[in-house]
N, C-alpha and C positions, 0 to 999 in steps of 0.2 A: 609367365616369368621363368618357369623352370627351363623351358626351351631356350630362352635367351641366355640364361646362365650357363647352360650346357655348351652353347656356341662359344661363349667367352672362355670357358675352361679349355675347350678344344684349341682355341687360338693360343692360350697361354702355354699349352703343352707343345705346340708347334715351335713357338719362339724359344722355348727353353732348350731346344736341341743343340743349338750352337753355343760355343763358349768363347769368351773373350781371351786374348792372349795375355801372357804375363811377362814376356821378354822385355828387358829394360835397356840392353846395351845396343842402342841404335846409332847410326851415323847421322850427324847433323848435315842437312843440305837445304838451306834457304837460298834465294838468289844471292850470288856472290857480289858484294858491294865493293867494287874496285874503283878507286879514283884515278882516272887517266891523268898523266903528267903532261907538262908543257912540251910543245913541239920544239925541235932544235932551233937555235937562234940564227942560223944561217939565213942570209938574205932578208932579214927583218929590217924594215925602215926604222929610223931612229925613234920616231914617236911610238912605234909598236912595242919597243923593248919595255916600256913602262907597263903596258898591259900584260906582257909576258911575265914580268916580275909580280904583278898583281895576281895573275892566275896561279903562279907558283905559291904565293903567300896564301891564297884561298885554299889550295890543296893542303898546305901545311896546317891551316886552321881546321880543315875538314878531318884530317888524320888525327889531330889532337882532340877532336870531339867538340870543338867550339863551332857548332853548326850555325849559330846566328851570324857570327862574323864571316864565316865562309860564304854563307848565302848572300850576305850584303856585298861581298867582293865580286862574286859571280854575277850578281844582278847589275852591279856597277859596270862591269865589262860589257854586258849585253845592252845596257842602256846607252853607253857612250861610244862603243865600237862594235856594233853588231856584225861587222864584216871581219872581225878578228879571227885568225885562223883556228883558235881553240874555242870559239864561241859554241860549237856543237857540244863540246865537253862541259861547258858551263851549264847548258840545259840538262845534260845527262846527270851532272853532279847535283844540280838542284832537284832533280827527280829522286836521287838517292836520299837527299836530306828530307824530302817530303815523305819518302817511304819510312825512314827512321821515325818520323813523327806520326805515322799511320794516317797521313793526309793523302788518301788515294786519289781524290779529285785533282789535287794539284800535281801529284806524281804522274798521273797518266798524261796530263797536258805537257809537262816538262819532257817526258820521254817521247811524246809525239813530236815535239819540236826537235829533239835530238835525233830521232829516227830520220826525219826528212832533211837534216843538214849534215849528218855524219857521212863520211865517204867509204870507210872500210866495211865490207860485207859483214865481217865478224862483229864490229861495233854496232852496225845497224841491227843485226840480229839480237844483240844484247838489249838494246833500247826497245825493240819490238816486244821481246819476251817480258821485260819488266812492265811495259805498258799493258800488255795483255793480263799480267798478274794483277795490276791495280784495277783494271776494268772488271776482273772477276770478283774482286772484293766489293765492287760497287754493283755487282749483278747486272752489268750492262752487256747482256749476251749478244744482242744484235751487232753492236759495235765490234765485239770480239770476233764474231763470225765474219763480218765484212772486212775488217783489217787483216785477219789471218788469210782470208781468200786473196786479198790484194797482194800481200807479201809473198804468198806461195806461188802466185803467178807472175810476180815481179822480181823484187830484190832477192828472194830466196830460191828462185827457179833454177839458178845456176849451181846451187849447192846440192850435194848428193842427198838422197832421201834418208840415208843412214846417219846423216849429221844430227847430233842431239838437238840443235836449234830447230831444224826442220821437223823433227819428230815432236818436240814440245809444242811447236806451233800447230801441227796437225791435231794434237791432243787437246790443246786449248780450244781450237775450233770445234772439235768433237764434243767437248763438254758444253760449249755454248749451244750447239745444235740439239743436244739432249734437253737442255733447259728451255729451248724454244719449241719443244714438242716433237722432235725427231730422234727418239732414243735409238731406233734401229740403225740409223745412219751413224750415230755416235759409236755404237757397238762395233760396226764394221771397221771403222778407223782404229779403235782401240785394239780390236782383235788382230788387225794387221800389224800394228806396232808390237804387240805381245809376241806374235808368231816370229817376226823378224828378229827381235832381240833374243828370243829363246833359240832360234836357229843359229845365231852368231855365237852364243855362249853356252858351254856345257852347264848342266844344272847347278853344279857347285860354284859357278861363277856368276849367277844371276842375282846375287845379293848386292845391295847398295847401288843399284842402277836407278837413278831418279826417274828416267823416262819410263821404265818398267813399272815403278810404283805409281806414277801418274796414269799410266794406261789402265792398270787395275782399278784405280780410283775413279777414272772416267766410266768404267763398266759399272761400278757401284752407283755413280751419280745418274746414269741412265735409268737404273732401277728406281732411284729416289724420285726421278721425274715421273715415272709411271705410277708410283705409289701416290704421289700428290695429285695426280690427275684422276684417281679412282676414288670417288666419294664413298664413305661408309654408310650402309643402309640397314645394317643389322640382319641381313639375310645370310644364310649359311654360305651360299656361293660367293658373295662379296667378302665375307669374313675370311674364308679360305684363300681367296685371291690376295687379299691384303697381307695375310700372314705368309703366304708363299713368296710374295715380293720381298718381305722383310728377310726371309731366309736366303733368298738369292742375293740381296744386298749384303747381308752378313758374309756370304761366301767371298764376294769380291773385295769387300773392305778388309777381311782377314788376310786375303792374299796381298793386299796393299801393305798391310802391317808386316807380313812375313818377309817382304823385300828388305826391311831393316833400315829404311830412310826415315829418320825421326820426324821430319816435317810432314811427310805424307802419312806417317803413323798417327800423328796428332790430328790431321785432317780427317782420316778415315774414322778414328774413334769418335770424333765430334759428330760426323754425319750419321754414324750408327746409333749413337745415343739420341740424337735428334729424331731418328725414325721411331725408336721406342717411345719417346715422349709424344710424338705425333699420333701414334696409334692409341696410346693411353688417352690423350685429349679427345680424339674422335669417339672412342667408346664411352667415355664419361659424359660427353656432351649430348649423347643421344637421348631423346626425350623418354622420361619414365612413363610406362603404360598408364593411360588415363583411368583404367578400371581399378587401379590399386587405391586402397584407402590410405589415410595419413600414416598409420603405423606400418602398413605394408610397404609404403613408399620408402620409409626409413630402412626397413629390412632389406628391400631391394637394393638401395644405395650401398649399404654395407656389404652385401653379398657381391655386388658388382666390384666394389673396392677390393675384396678378397681375391677376386679372379684377375684383376688388372694390376695389383700392386707389384707383381713381378716385373712388369715392364719398367716401372720407375726404379726398381732395385737394380735391374740390368743396366739401365742408363747410368745410374750412379756408380756402379762398379766399373763400367767402361770408361767413364770420364775420369774417375779417380786414378785408375791404372795408367791412363795416358798422361795425366798431369804428373804423376809420380815418376814415370819413366823419363819425362823431359827434365824434371827437377834433378834427377841423379846425374845427368850430364850437363847441367846448367844451360839447357836449351830454353829459349824464349821465342815464341812466334805468335802470330795472331790467332791461330787455332787454339793455343793454350788459353789466351784471353777469352775466346768464345766458349771454350769448355768450362772455364771457371764461372762465367755468367750462367751457363746452362745448368751447371751443377747446383748453383744457388737456387735457381728456379725449381729444379727437380726436388731438392731437399725441402723447399717450402711447400710444394704441392703435396709431397708425401706426408709431411708433418700435419698439414691441414686436414687431409683425408683421414689420416690415422687417428687424429685426436677425436674425430667424430665417432669412429667405430671402435677404437681401442683406447679407453681412458688412460691406460698405462703409458701412452705416448709412442714415440717413434721406435719401431722395431728394427733390428739389424737386417 
């Protein structure tokens, strides 16, 4: 038992080396939800002018926040006149409405329809990126990789590699490849984007660049994938490997945060806290040695808690700091929602464990 506790203490020391940031003044950058307007009325057939008016009214309702009415008007247009010149934007705007409702299954389908019907390369790129975003929230990594490959060799092939849309597509594909078991491939892509952005910008101008924040985030996600693929077996080598991976992930997620993009700051903080929680769960789920008596088992459990409680405390501080930073600038995104849920789970796990070993209750 003494050897096991020594290993756990060693891991806790490793993890304590990195500190979470406290910076609060970050730039907001979620996908920009812009409602396309109606095309010019020139050369419209008389019966089409009614649909143009309906499309303009739908846009007005969208801008006013009346999403139900806007969605009904867009759907009416698509049902009764699917060949209408602004039908692609109806799909696009229905995707935006689904995004606002966090309905990613519907959003990805609408953006897929928009992508295949839009004509402008810039509009197609916007629809593609929003679809890839929705698919990432659904963890549909194979679709992301396939769709990104198809776009990069097709509609995006004529765009320069330095275009933000191309870089984001590359990074979305890289994240998918990491989650599909190819972290080294993901790293190569992310490192390429990082190198190119840092080559183009002096150090003082690398703040608030979303593609740079995403590239660092992908580097962290590649480590997360490796961490998840490495089961905990309580041996020294495995414990050191798991802790080393957490340290590496911390480094990349902290660099994500330092870019100053609030959306990716919240994403990085959530992933980092989830790693702390994952290692805590793995350690505490490991079977108690059979040789221990009933009283010894209780002592073992409490000593194990003493050595692993720091993981939950770090998770709690990381989540609380991220949520507070977003609150200060009135930011709201899905990673904040994820962080709130995880914070509740972490606090509950901490309180339950602490109540068994510390009758005084939850400690700061």
